[in-house]
Structure formats: C-alpha cells, structure tokens
C-alpha positions as CSV (number, residue, x, y, z in Angstrom):
1,X,0.0,-0.2,0.1
2,X,1.6,3.5,-0.8
3,X,0.8,5.8,1.9
4,X,0.3,9.3,1.6
5,X,0.8,12.2,3.5
6,X,-1.7,14.7,4.0
7,X,-0.6,16.3,7.1
8,X,1.8,19.1,6.4
9,X,0.3,21.5,9.2
10,X,1.2,19.1,12.2
11,X,4.8,18.6,11.0
12,X,7.1,18.2,7.5
13,X,8.9,15.7,6.3
14,X,12.7,17.0,6.6
15,X,13.8,18.1,3.4
16,X,17.1,16.3,2.1
17,X,19.6,19.4,2.1
18,X,18.4,20.2,5.1
19,X,19.3,16.7,6.4
20,X,22.5,17.3,5.0
21,X,23.2,20.2,6.7
22,X,22.7,18.7,9.8
23,X,24.7,15.3,9.3
24,X,27.5,17.8,7.9
25,X,27.0,20.3,11.8
26,X,26.8,17.0,13.7
27,X,29.8,14.3,12.2
28,X,31.9,17.8,12.8
29,X,30.6,20.2,15.4
30,X,30.6,19.0,18.7
31,X,32.2,22.3,21.1
32,X,30.0,24.1,23.2
33,X,29.3,27.2,21.9
34,X,30.1,28.8,25.1
35,X,33.1,27.6,25.4
36,X,36.4,30.0,24.7
37,X,38.7,27.1,23.1
38,X,38.6,26.5,19.1
39,X,35.9,24.0,19.4
40,X,33.7,26.5,21.0
41,X,34.4,28.8,18.9
42,X,33.5,26.8,15.9
43,X,30.1,26.0,17.6
44,X,29.4,29.8,18.1
45,X,29.9,30.4,14.2
46,X,27.1,28.0,13.7
47,X,24.6,29.7,15.5
48,X,25.4,33.3,14.6
49,X,25.0,32.0,10.8
50,X,22.4,30.2,11.3
51,X,20.8,33.5,13.2
52,X,22.4,35.5,10.6
53,X,20.3,33.5,7.9
54,X,17.2,33.2,9.3
55,X,17.0,36.6,10.4
56,X,18.1,38.5,6.8
57,X,15.2,35.7,5.2
58,X,12.4,37.0,7.1
59,X,13.1,41.0,7.6
60,X,14.4,41.2,11.1
61,X,17.9,42.2,12.3
62,X,20.1,38.5,13.9
63,X,20.1,40.5,17.3
64,X,16.4,40.4,17.6
65,X,15.8,36.8,17.3
66,X,15.9,34.1,20.2
67,X,16.2,30.4,19.5
68,X,13.9,28.1,21.3
69,X,12.6,24.6,21.7
70,X,10.1,25.2,18.9
71,X,6.7,26.8,18.1
72,X,5.3,25.8,21.8
73,X,8.3,27.7,23.9
74,X,8.2,30.4,21.7
75,X,4.4,31.1,22.1
76,X,4.9,30.4,25.9
77,X,8.1,32.8,26.1
78,X,6.1,35.3,24.7
79,X,3.1,35.3,26.7
80,X,4.6,34.9,30.2
81,X,7.5,36.5,29.4
82,X,5.2,40.1,28.2
83,X,3.2,39.6,31.2
84,X,5.9,39.2,34.0
85,X,7.5,42.6,32.3
86,X,4.8,44.2,32.5
87,X,2.7,43.6,35.4
88,X,3.4,47.3,36.8
89,X,1.5,48.6,33.9
90,X,-1.7,46.1,34.0
91,X,-2.8,42.3,34.1
92,X,-5.0,42.1,31.5
93,X,-4.7,40.6,28.1
94,X,-6.6,39.8,24.9
95,X,-5.9,36.4,23.4
96,X,-8.0,35.3,20.4
97,X,-10.4,32.1,20.7
98,X,-9.1,30.3,17.6
99,X,-5.4,30.2,19.2
100,X,-3.1,27.2,19.2
101,X,-3.1,25.4,22.7
102,X,1.0,26.7,23.2
103,X,-0.9,29.9,23.6
104,X,-4.5,29.3,25.0
105,X,-3.3,27.3,27.9
106,X,-0.4,29.6,28.5
107,X,-3.4,31.8,28.6
108,X,-4.8,30.0,31.2
109,X,-1.7,29.6,33.4
110,X,-1.7,33.3,33.4
111,X,-5.1,33.8,34.9
112,X,-4.8,31.2,37.4
113,X,-2.2,33.5,38.9
114,X,-4.2,36.1,39.1
115,X,-3.8,37.8,35.4
116,X,-7.4,39.2,33.7
117,X,-7.6,37.0,30.1
118,X,-10.3,38.4,27.7
119,X,-11.0,36.1,24.5
120,X,-11.4,37.7,20.9
121,X,-14.1,36.2,19.6
122,X,-14.0,35.1,15.5
123,X,-16.9,35.6,12.5
124,X,-18.2,32.1,11.1
125,X,-14.9,32.2,8.6
126,X,-12.3,32.4,11.5
127,X,-11.4,36.0,11.1
128,X,-11.0,38.3,14.1
129,X,-13.1,41.6,14.3
130,X,-10.5,44.8,14.8
131,X,-13.8,47.1,16.0
132,X,-14.5,44.7,19.1
133,X,-10.5,44.8,19.8
134,X,-10.6,48.4,19.7
135,X,-13.4,48.6,21.8
136,X,-12.3,45.9,24.7
137,X,-8.5,47.7,25.0
138,X,-8.6,49.1,28.8
139,X,-6.1,51.1,30.3
140,X,-4.1,48.2,31.7
141,X,-4.0,46.0,28.8
142,X,-0.8,45.2,28.2
143,X,-0.6,42.4,25.5
144,X,-2.9,41.7,22.3
145,X,-1.9,37.8,21.1
146,X,-3.8,36.8,17.7
147,X,-2.1,34.4,15.0
148,X,-0.9,35.5,12.0
149,X,-2.7,32.0,10.0
150,X,-4.9,29.4,12.1
151,X,-3.5,26.1,11.8
152,X,-6.8,23.9,11.5
153,X,-8.4,25.8,9.0
154,X,-5.6,28.7,7.3
155,X,-7.7,31.7,7.3
156,X,-5.4,34.7,8.2
157,X,-6.0,37.5,10.2
158,X,-5.3,41.1,9.9
159,X,-2.3,41.2,11.9
160,X,-0.6,44.4,10.1
161,X,-4.0,46.6,11.5
162,X,-4.2,44.8,15.0
163,X,-0.4,45.5,15.4
164,X,-0.5,49.3,14.3
165,X,-3.6,49.9,16.5
166,X,-2.0,48.1,19.7
167,X,1.4,50.7,19.2
168,X,-0.6,53.2,18.7
169,X,-2.0,52.4,22.6
170,X,1.2,51.3,23.9
171,X,0.4,47.5,24.1
172,X,2.5,44.9,22.6
173,X,1.2,42.7,20.2
174,X,2.0,38.9,19.3
175,X,1.7,36.7,16.5
176,X,2.1,33.2,16.2
177,X,3.1,32.7,12.7
178,X,4.1,29.0,12.8
179,X,1.9,28.4,9.9
180,X,2.9,31.3,7.9
181,X,6.3,31.0,8.3
182,X,7.2,29.5,4.4
183,X,3.7,30.1,3.1
184,X,3.1,34.3,3.1
185,X,5.4,36.7,2.7
186,X,6.8,38.0,5.5
187,X,8.7,41.0,7.0
188,X,8.8,41.4,10.9
189,X,9.7,44.9,10.1
190,X,6.2,45.5,8.5
191,X,4.2,43.3,10.9
192,X,3.7,45.8,13.5
193,X,4.2,42.9,15.8
194,X,6.8,43.2,19.0
195,X,6.7,39.1,19.3
196,X,6.5,36.5,16.6
197,X,6.7,33.1,16.9
198,X,7.9,30.4,14.4
199,X,8.5,27.1,14.1
200,X,11.3,24.7,12.0
201,X,9.2,21.6,11.4
202,X,6.3,23.3,9.3
203,X,9.0,24.0,6.9
204,X,11.0,21.2,6.2
205,X,13.1,21.5,8.8
206,X,14.2,19.3,12.3
207,X,11.7,19.3,14.9
208,X,12.5,20.3,18.3
209,X,13.9,24.1,17.0
210,X,12.0,27.7,16.8
211,X,12.5,31.2,17.1
212,X,10.8,34.3,18.7
213,X,11.5,37.3,17.2
214,X,11.5,40.2,19.7
215,X,11.5,43.7,18.5
216,X,14.7,46.1,19.4
217,X,12.4,47.8,22.3
218,X,11.2,45.0,23.5
219,X,12.3,43.4,27.4
220,X,10.9,40.2,28.2
221,X,11.4,38.3,31.5
222,X,13.5,35.1,30.7
223,X,11.3,31.9,31.2
224,X,14.1,29.7,31.6
225,X,17.4,30.4,33.7
226,X,20.6,28.8,33.6
227,X,23.8,30.7,31.3
228,X,24.0,33.3,29.5
229,X,23.0,32.0,26.4
230,X,20.9,34.0,23.8
231,X,21.9,37.3,25.7
232,X,20.4,36.1,28.4
233,X,16.9,35.9,26.9
234,X,17.2,32.0,27.1
235,X,19.3,29.6,28.4
236,X,20.4,26.5,27.9
237,X,23.3,24.7,25.0
238,X,22.4,25.6,21.7
239,X,21.2,22.9,19.7
240,X,23.7,23.4,16.5
241,X,22.6,21.0,14.1
242,X,18.8,22.0,14.7
243,X,20.0,25.9,13.9
244,X,21.7,25.0,11.4
245,X,19.1,22.7,9.8
246,X,16.3,25.6,10.9
247,X,18.5,28.0,9.1
248,X,18.9,26.1,5.7
249,X,14.9,25.3,5.9
250,X,14.2,29.1,5.9
251,X,16.4,29.5,3.0
252,X,15.0,27.2,1.3
253,X,11.4,27.9,1.8
254,X,11.5,31.7,1.3
255,X,13.4,31.0,-1.9
256,X,10.4,28.7,-3.3
257,X,7.8,30.4,-1.5
258,X,6.0,31.5,-4.9
259,X,6.3,28.1,-6.6
260,X,5.4,26.4,-3.7
261,X,2.1,28.4,-3.2
262,X,1.1,28.1,-6.6
263,X,1.5,23.9,-6.3
264,X,-0.2,24.3,-3.0
265,X,-3.4,26.5,-5.0
266,X,-3.2,24.0,-7.7
267,X,-3.9,21.2,-5.7
268,X,-6.0,22.5,-3.3
269,X,-8.0,23.3,-6.7
270,X,-7.8,19.7,-7.7
271,X,-9.0,18.3,-4.5
272,X,-12.2,20.7,-4.5
273,X,-13.2,20.3,-8.3
274,X,-12.7,16.3,-7.7
275,X,-15.1,16.4,-4.8
276,X,-17.5,18.1,-6.7
277,X,-17.0,15.9,-9.5
278,X,-17.3,12.3,-7.5
279,X,-19.9,12.8,-4.4
280,X,-20.9,16.2,-5.2
281,X,-21.0,19.9,-3.9
282,X,-24.0,19.0,-1.6
283,X,-21.9,16.5,0.1
284,X,-19.0,18.7,1.7
285,X,-18.7,21.9,3.5
286,X,-15.3,24.1,3.0
287,X,-14.7,26.0,6.6
288,X,-12.5,28.7,6.5
289,X,-12.1,32.1,4.9
290,X,-12.0,31.5,1.0
291,X,-10.4,35.2,0.4
292,X,-8.0,34.8,3.2
293,X,-6.2,31.7,3.9
294,X,-3.4,29.5,3.4
295,X,-2.9,27.8,0.0
296,X,-1.5,24.7,1.9
297,X,-4.6,24.2,4.4
298,X,-7.8,23.1,3.2
299,X,-10.5,22.0,6.2
300,X,-13.7,20.1,4.8
301,X,-16.8,19.0,6.5
302,X,-18.3,15.6,5.3
303,X,-21.9,16.1,7.6
304,X,-22.4,12.4,6.4
305,X,-19.6,11.0,7.8
306,X,-18.3,11.4,11.2
307,X,-14.6,12.9,11.8
308,X,-13.3,9.6,13.7
309,X,-15.1,7.9,10.9
310,X,-13.8,9.8,8.1
311,X,-9.8,9.3,9.9
312,X,-9.7,5.9,10.7
313,X,-11.2,4.9,6.8
314,X,-8.5,7.0,5.2
315,X,-5.9,5.7,7.4
316,X,-6.8,2.2,6.5
317,X,-6.1,3.3,3.0
318,X,-3.4,4.7,3.6
319,X,-4.0,8.3,4.2
320,X,-2.8,10.6,6.5
321,X,-5.3,14.0,7.6
322,X,-6.2,15.2,10.7
323,X,-9.2,16.9,12.6
324,X,-7.7,19.7,13.9
325,X,-8.5,18.3,17.3
326,X,-7.2,17.6,20.2
327,X,-6.9,14.1,21.0
328,X,-7.7,12.3,24.9
329,X,-7.5,8.8,25.9
330,X,-8.3,7.7,21.9
331,X,-11.1,9.8,21.3
332,X,-11.3,13.4,19.6
333,X,-12.4,16.3,21.3
334,X,-15.1,19.2,19.3
335,X,-12.6,21.3,17.7
336,X,-12.1,24.3,20.0
337,X,-11.3,26.4,16.7
338,X,-14.5,25.5,14.5
339,X,-16.4,25.7,17.7
340,X,-15.6,29.5,18.4
341,X,-16.4,30.2,14.5
342,X,-19.9,28.7,15.3
343,X,-20.3,26.1,12.5
344,X,-23.3,23.6,13.2
345,X,-23.3,20.6,15.2
346,X,-22.9,18.7,11.7
347,X,-19.9,20.4,10.0
348,X,-18.0,20.5,13.4
349,X,-18.3,16.5,14.1
350,X,-17.1,15.9,10.5
351,X,-14.4,18.2,10.0
352,X,-11.4,16.8,8.1
353,X,-8.1,19.1,7.9
354,X,-6.2,18.0,4.4
355,X,-2.4,20.0,4.2
356,X,-0.4,19.6,1.4
357,X,3.6,19.5,0.6
358,X,6.8,18.5,0.1
359,X,6.3,15.1,-1.8
360,X,2.4,15.4,-2.5
361,X,1.7,15.2,-6.7
362,X,-1.7,15.1,-8.5
363,X,-1.6,11.6,-8.7
364,X,-2.0,11.4,-4.2
365,X,-4.8,14.1,-4.8
366,X,-6.8,11.5,-7.4
367,X,-6.7,8.6,-4.8
368,X,-7.7,10.6,-1.9
369,X,-11.0,11.8,-3.8
370,X,-11.3,8.4,-4.9
371,X,-11.2,7.1,-1.2
372,X,-13.5,9.5,0.0
373,X,-16.2,8.9,-2.9
374,X,-15.7,5.2,-1.2
375,X,-16.1,6.0,2.1
376,X,-19.0,8.6,1.8
377,X,-20.8,5.6,-0.3
378,X,-20.3,2.7,1.9
379,X,-21.4,5.1,5.1
380,X,-24.6,6.2,3.1
381,X,-25.3,2.0,2.0
382,X,-25.1,1.5,5.8
383,X,-27.7,3.9,6.6
C-alpha cells in the first residue's frame, strides 16, 4: 500500500538538503558554543551564521531573534515573558479564541496566577473583529495575541492592522506565525508586531527547534534560567544541528515560496474540483475564509460521515489527514477553532484537515478523492 501524507500543517518531512546540512554539523562540530577554545568558537560560528541567515530571510536583525525549542516554547516565552515584564502596567490580556493551545494554555495559566484574560471572538470564517479589539482594550491591557494564520482552517488574520492599533495604544502585540512562515511573504519589520513565533518543522526543517522574534525595544522576562545564552533571554546549550537545519529550511522556503504557493493552490483546486465531480457539492463544506486563507491548508466537513469514521477509514487506506482537534484517551474532542466559529454541529463533528507540501502529487490527490468517494458511499449504504 502506498502511503499518502496530507498532514503537513502538523509536521513536514525534512528536506534532503536540510538533513545533509544537519549531518554535516553533527559529524564535524561538537564543541559547546559557550566555550572559549577553538571547538567552542566553531560552534559559536554555526549559531551566529544560522541566526543571521534566518533573520535576513524574515526581515529582522539577527540580534532580535532568540532560538527556542519550537513554536510552543516561543508562544510561552512571548506570553509569560510579556505578562511578567509589564505587570506594573497592568494584568489585562486579549487573546483570540482560535489560538494554538500553546497560547491558550499559557493564557489559562496566567489567569490562574491572577491575570485577567479576555478572548477575542471570531466570525463564521474564523476572522477576528478589529472593532471588537478596539472596544475591549483598557488602560491596563499589556498584550494582544492573535495568530497570523490558523493551523486548522488556514484563515489569515489582519495582523498588520491589529499591530498598528496596539502600537498606538502602547500595547505589545504577539502573533504566532508558525503556519505562515514559508507560506506567506513575511517581513518582521512590516508586521507591526513586537513578538513573533516561528518553528522549523512546519517548513521541512527539524523538529525541536524554533525562534521568537523580539522587537528591539521589547525587554521580556525570561522563562528559563541557567547560562547566559541568547543574550540572557533563553538559557540552555545551543542545538547546533537544529539551528543549522532551521536556517537551511528557511532559506529554501523563502526562495521557493512563490512556486510552492502556486503548487498548493493547484492541489487544493484539484481536490475540491474532484470532490464536486464525485460526491457532489452538497456532500461537503469547506471551512474557513475563501478570501483570506493559506493555500496549503483546506478544512472540509463531510456532514454524512463523522470525523473519527472518516479519519479511521482514510488511515486504513494509507492516507494521513487530521481532525485539527485534540485527542484525549483515544477519542477526539471537538475542535475549539470550529466551535469558536459557530459552525453547525454536523459540520463541527465531521471536519477533516488536509494540508499539502513537499512530495504531494496530482496522483495522490486523485487517490484521496477516490477514497473519500468510496468511504462516503459506504457510509450512505449502511444507513
């Protein structure tokens, strides 16, 4: 059975050139970047070069980029760091309802510590309302956190406008750009954001490495203590191979962005057109914003087939997709993103996320469409 991977929004295969770069570092550089001898200097050079490569590709200064263990740590560092650093100003935070759990659970913990968190609602397409934000900021609001593009439905947010408003009010603005990196043109200096989260494994880089952009005027309270790495902003011995792989992945992602975007749009169209031709337009619903969405993420509900049933049957046919919702004790929980969008129960409970990337082909899309046709037909027959 040929396996088909369509869950690139969760994690991506490592690009061969990235793996090659990482192997080069792991095979030849083993010093600690904090050491003063030649081996340490070689290691330090990899850290500096990797940081400069990534910063240059995303419109940032290398000094503004802090390496982390991934998107989760970047989000946590942004929320906890900002909240603690500005506690003298206030304890009020605004966080969108559709954030990744790395943001939502951090916000929940801050609420338990006495901070006041208000959740920004979204419309049926998953877009936040800037007017709602304007109406709910207060003199003691210290941080607004709204993701660049959603990982479940692909909806993009008006981050530049939110950031511009926050800056006018002296409020720090954080955006989780984990899904946006490598999929959208990105310039840190143009986003009006004070804090931006990134991760390598969404762009054919290694798992376990990410970064947090911190604007020049922002002084975060660190959440890790130990050595003086990352200018005392993030303690811990540097992940040399991870950093080198991340840098190579960013380099490849940015240089091939237009080509990859066009290919994702083509695959997306082929999938949707194929479903229209086979099971009919009335048999599925596309969730998200058709005008403001990532090309490589498409969230589709099949009201006649429950999410678990569809995922299980797809998996049996070697097709990897996702629900986008949390899995607890082997059972799926309803997606908090789709719930926040106010979708009908049948749509909520039948949503599947397909996400494209390196290695996906037209032949695979054809196979997925045929499998969905078979599965939906089988379920209808049983009924």
